[in-house]
N, C-alpha and C positions, 0 to 999 in steps of 0.2 A: 824588366821593362814595365812601364806603368800599364800598357795595354793588357798585360798578362794578368793583372789584378782581377778576381772574377767579379768584383763590384761594377767594374767598367764593361761588363758584358750587357748591363741593364742600361735603360735609358729614362729620362724624365720628360713627361708630356706636359706642355704647358696649356695645352687645350682642353684637358680633362678639369672636372671640378674638385680636384684634390690638392691642397697646398703643396708646394714645391718642397718644402723642409720635410713634409710627412712622407712624400713620395721617396725621398733619400733615406729617411728612417727605416721605411719598409724594405728597401734594397738590401740595406746593411743587415737588417734582422732576418731577411730570406736567406742570406748567405751564411750567417751564423747558424741558423736552424739546420741548413743543408750540410754543415761541416765544411763548407767550402773556404771559410776563414775560421780560425781556431783559436783558443786561449793563447794570448801572448803575440798574436800576429799584429802588426802594425796597420793602422788605418792610412789610407792616402793622406797627404797634407791638404790644408784648406786650399792652397793654390791648386793643386792637382784636381780636386773635386770640382772646384769652380771652373776650371777649364774645360774638364771632361763634360760636365753636365750643363755648362753655360748658365750657371747660377751666381747670385751674389754671395759675398762672403758672410753677410748677415744671414742668409738662408742656410748656409753651411753651418755657422755657429749655432743657429737655432736647433738644428738636426743633432749636432753632436751634444748640445746641452740636453736634449731629450732622452738620448741615449744613455748618457751618463746618470740622469735621474733615475733610470730604470736598472741601473748598476750593470750594464752590458759592456761599457767601456770604461777605461780609465785613462786620465791624462798624466803624464810624468813630465815635469817641467824640464825643458831642455832637451827632451828625447823624443817626444811625440804622444800620439794617442794610440792605445791598444786595447785589444779585446780582453775583457776581465774574466776572472774565474766565474763560472755560473754559480748563481745563488742556490742554496739548499731551499728546496720547497718544503714547507711544513704544511701538511694536509690537516685541516681543522675539523674534519667530520668524525673522526674516530678517537677513542681514548688514546692519547699520545705516548708512544714509548720511543725515546731518542734511538736507542740501539735498534729496534725493529724498523724504524723509519730509514735510518741510514744504510742498513742492509739492503731495503727495498730498492735504493737508489743506486746500489752497487758500491757502496762506500764501506770502509771498515770503521766501525764504532769502537772507541776506546775511552777510558777514563783515567785522569790523574788525580789521586786522591790527596787533597791538601791537609784534611783532618778528619778524624773518625773518633768520636768521643760520646760517652753517656752523660747527660746533663739532667738537671731539674728543670722541667719546663717552665718559662717565664709566662707572664699573664697573656700576652699576645699569642704565643704559641699555644697554650692551653685552650685559648678562645677558638683558634682556627682547627685544632685537632678534636675539639669537643671534650677536653679533658676537665673533670670536675674536681679532682684532688690535687692540692698544691704540691704534694711530694711525688707526683708521678714521673717516672724517669722516661726519657726519650732518647733516641739515638739522634745525633746530629753529625750529618755527612756532608762535608765540602768538597765537591768535585769540579774538575773542569772536564767537559766533555768534548771529545774530539772526533773528527771524521778525517779518515786517512791521514791522522797524525796532525791535523790542523784544529786549533782550539775554536769552538764554536759558542759555547756558553760556559758560565760559571754558576754552578747550582749548590744551593744549600738545601738539603732534604732533612725534614724531621718525622721520625717514625717512633711510635709508642714501643717501648721495649717489650711489653707484653704480647705485641703482634708476632714478633720473631726473636725470642730471647737469646737464641744461639747465634746470631748475626755477627760476623767479624769482618774486619777490613780486608782480610784476604779472599774472603767470598765474593766481593763486589770489584775485585780488581779488573777481571775481565768477563764478567758476566752481568746481565741486566738485572737491575734490582728488583723489578716487577717479576722476572722469572724465578729469582731466587725465593720471593716471597710466595709465589705460586706454588713451587715445589716443596718448600718448607712447611709453610702455614696453610696452604691449600686456599688462599686469598687470591682472587683475581680483580683487576680494576674493572668496576662497572660503570662508574659515572666520574667524571671530573669536572670541576668549575675552576676556570682560568680567568684572570684579569690581566690586561696588558696595559702597559704605560710606556710612552716614548720618552727616552731619557738621552742625556749625553754621558758617554763613558769616561770616567775619571782617569787619570794617569795610571793609578795601581792597577785598576781593572783592565785598562787598555793594554797595559804590559802583560798581564796574565794571559789575555786573549789574543796577544800579538796582532793588535790593530792599532790605528791611529789614535793618539790621545785627542779627547774631545770629539770623537766620531760619534754617530748616532747608533742608538741601540734600543733594546726593549728591557723593561722590568716586568717580570712575570711572576704572579702568585698562582699557585695551584693547589687545590684540595681534591684528593683522590678517595673515592668512596667505595665500599662494598655494595653488593646488591641490596643489603638490608639498610643502606644509608648511613653505615658507620664510616667515619673519617679515619683512614689509617696512613695517610701520608700528607704532609704539607711541605711544599717547595717554594723557595724564593730563588729566582733566576735572573742573571743578567746575560742578555743575548746580543751578539753582534748584529747590527742592522744591515751592514754591507755584504753578508754572506747569506742573509735569509729572506725568503719570500713566503708570504702566507697564502695559502690557497683556500678559498671559501666557495662552496656550491650553495646557490640559494634556489630554493624550489617553493612552489607556490602553496604546497600542502604541509610543509613543516618548517620550522625555524633551526637552523644548524649553527647559527652564530649571532650573538648579541653584541652590539657596540654600546657602550655606556659612557655617558660624559659625566665626570665628577662634579658635583655642586660645589661651588667656593662658598 
């Protein structure tokens, strides 16, 4: 019955100075946070929401649009509107490890290795790794990173061979690359510089990541350094936007995140 939906246990107050659509957004968010409505549950129809809360269709559509922008719901044509999978939160304060972050969220990290090869570094790779000799060999590792079996990003990592000469494909199948480098070479990530660019995921990438073609995503470049300032890893990643949320903490005594605008 309609009255059994936990959303309908709340009410909207026209007398307070809070927009009606925002009150509806807040009601639905509270129910999601409390676990009263879960991933895959259907939202009441527009008509049901209008009738229960005595609000217009435009108000309901405004609220639903806001929830969709935040990735909290998904509309399925001909079927209705449903609570979506929660986005993976990526904390921007610490040197980032995909495996470590997924485990902290209670998810199982894994990787699917698409290629593992030793190459001669090209000019752009040399520049990003601080390599001075044109014959320097680097490992090129292309992986799909997964959380609970779901593809999250397509990552291409470049690591100078001298950093960990005995690295093999088998070593990184089920283990964090950072952990392997730490245990084998005694090197730990001290600092990383990352740049983010919003992109549209093309058909081949979307297929690998099992998301919609031309959906939004991020292109990320990352240079990881040792405590002495030596760059020992350079990665280029394509990340799904529909399953990712960036968490940034701002403090008045330090800068933890910079936003840069590329000059045309």
